[in-house]
N, C-alpha and C positions, 0 to 999 in steps of 0.2 A: 600864213604859210610863205616861206621864202625859198626860192629855187636858186641853187648855185650850179652853174654849168661851165665846165671846162671843155673847150672844143678845139682840138688839134693844136694845143698849146705847145709852143717851142721857144726855148731860150738858149742862145749861143753866146758864150763869152770867148771872143776871138776864135781859136781853133777847138774849143771845148763846147760840146753840146750837153748842157746840164739837164734840159727837159726836151724830149723828142716826140712831137706829134701826139701829145697826151690828151685823152678825152675821157670824161666821166661826168656824171651828174649825181646830186645828192637828193635823197628822199626825205620829206618831212617826217618827223617822229622817229628818226633813227639815229644811231650813233655809228659812224663809219670810221674804222681804223685805217690809217694811212701808213703803210709799212714799206720799208726799204732800208738797205744798208747805208752806212755813211757815204755821202756823195752820190746817192741815188737820184737826187733831185727833189726831195720832199720839201725842204725849206724854201727852195727857189720857187716851187709851184705855189706854196702858200703865200709867198710874198707877191707873186703875180696876181693871185686872186684878190689880195688886199690892196693892190695898186701901189705897192712899195718897189716893185721891179717891173720894168716894161718888157713885154714879150717881144721876141724877134718876129714871131708870127702866131696866128691863132688868137683865140679870145678866152677870157675868163669873165663871166658875167654873174651878177647877183640881181635876180628878178629882171633879167634881160638887159641890164646896164652894167658897164664897168664900175667897179667900186668907187672910183674917184668921182663919178657922176651921180652918185646917190645923194638925194637931198638931205637925208639924215643917216649917215653911215653908222654911227654908234647905236642907233635904234634899229638897225637892220642886221648887222653882223658884229658880234663881239669877238675880239681877237686877243689871244695870249701867244706872243711870239718870243718874248724875252722878259724875264722877271726883273732884271736889274736896270730898269729904265727910270726909276724914281730917284729924286734928289735925296741923298742920304741924310741931309739936315732937316728935311721936312718930316712931320709926323705922317703916319699912314692916312689919317683922316684928312690932313691938309693936302696931301698928294692927290687924293681922290677928288677933293673939292676943286682943285685946279682943272682936272680933266672934265669934271662935271660941268663947270662953267664953260669950257671950250666947246663941249658937245651940246650945250643948251639943255642940260638935264637938270631937273629940279634938285635943290640942295638936299632935301630930305632923303633922296635916293642913296646918298653916300652912307648914311647910317643903316639903311636897309641892306645894302650889299655887304657892309662890314659884318652884319649879323649873319647873313647867308654863309659867308666864308669863315665864320667863327673867329673874327678878329676884333670884336667890339672891345674886349678887355685890353687889347694892345693898340687901339686906334690912336692914342695920344702919345705913344712912344715914337722916337725918331727911327726912320727906316734903317739907319746905319746899325741899329741894335737888333734888327730882325734876323732870324735864322733864314737859311735858304728856303725852307718850307713855308715860313711866314711870308717871304717875298713872293713865292709862288701863289699863295692865297690872295695876297694883295693884287697881284697881276690879274688873277681871275676876277676879283672884285671889280677891277677897272673894266674888264671885258663885259661885265654884267650891268654896268651903269645905265646903259640905254634900254635895259630889259629887252635885248634883241631876240628875235625868233631863230637866229642861227649863231653858232659858235665855231670858231676855228682855233684849235688849241695845239700848239707845238710843244711836245714833251711836257704836258701839264703835271705829271707825277714826279718830275725831278725834284729831289730834295725833300719830298714828303715822307714821313715815317709811316709804318704800317697802318696806324689809325687814320692818318691823313689820306693814304691811298684808298682805304675803305670808304672814307667820307666822300672822296672825289667820285668813286664808282657809284655810290648811291645818289650823289647830286646829279651826275650825268643821266642816270637811269630815270630819275624823276623829271629832269628837264625834257628828255625825249618823250616820256609818257604824256607830257603836257602838250606835245606837238612840236617841240623844238627840234632843230637839226644840228648835229654836232659832227665835225670832222676833227679827228684826234690823231696826231702823229706821235708815235712813240716807239722806242726800242725795247720797251719792257713787254715782250710779247705774251708772257704768261699772264700778266695782269691785264693786258689789253683784251685777251681772249675772254676774260670774265666780264668785260664791259661792253664790247661792241656787238652790233647786229650784223654789219656788213664789213667787208675788207677790200681795200684797194692795195695791190702789191705792185711796186714799180722797181725797176732795175735799170741803171744807166739811163735814167730819164724816160724809159718806155714802160707802158702798161704791160704787166705780166699776168695779172689775174684780177678779176672783179666779181664780187657776188656775196651772198650771205655766208657767214662763217660756217654754218652747218653744211650748206651745199658744197662749198669748196673743200671742206675736210672730207666729205663723202666722195666727191668726185676724184680726189687725188689720193684717197686711201690713207690720209694722215690722221694721227691720233690727237694732235693738238696744233695750235697756230704756229708754234716755233718750228715744229717738224715740217709743216706745210710750207712755211717761208723758206727753209733751207732746201727742201726738195725742189721748189720752183726755181730758186736762184741757181742751184748747182746744175740743173738741167739746161740752163741757158748756155748757148754757144759762146 
């Protein structure tokens, strides 16, 4: 069980406040959707949780410690923030082996995650020949190398075809049902609604709503996640 806690997290870039006093925690065994318009502060928040951006104030901890202080970060939180991080001249298998070595993960795990994301048949092709969807799957495979109990995924469905999106939905459901914790940022609200248990909505860096999808829909009289999001944002002063 891994606990991720964001407590009064704030990030300012000169005169711009990207994240403003944001607090939430994640429950084990759930998929939480992280929703907001472009520029709402989603990616900045995820980067602070993962130790890639330093907060101006507040904290983001994983099991009570900042991500950078974790003894085995890849075995604690798997992250997909950008699919185009692999050297285009390497094969998919070689790219994952480099990451596995750096993370202290056994070599056999590379073949296991390639099978999980259905890339075994393309594992020895160079990444430059991968489609966007295949690069997304490879990035997810990288996130899974340490067999982590928590996942943080930024727009994981980008570039996936309908079959890939359905596969991702099933994968996340199975992951959560085994006790895993997933935080998923996405603009594809209709798809997200079919996947998540809980929703965090932010606007201009501030928390707007937090709760189970069903409870929030009932509370605000919305018929779906897209209408809920629009209603919440349009009511903001």
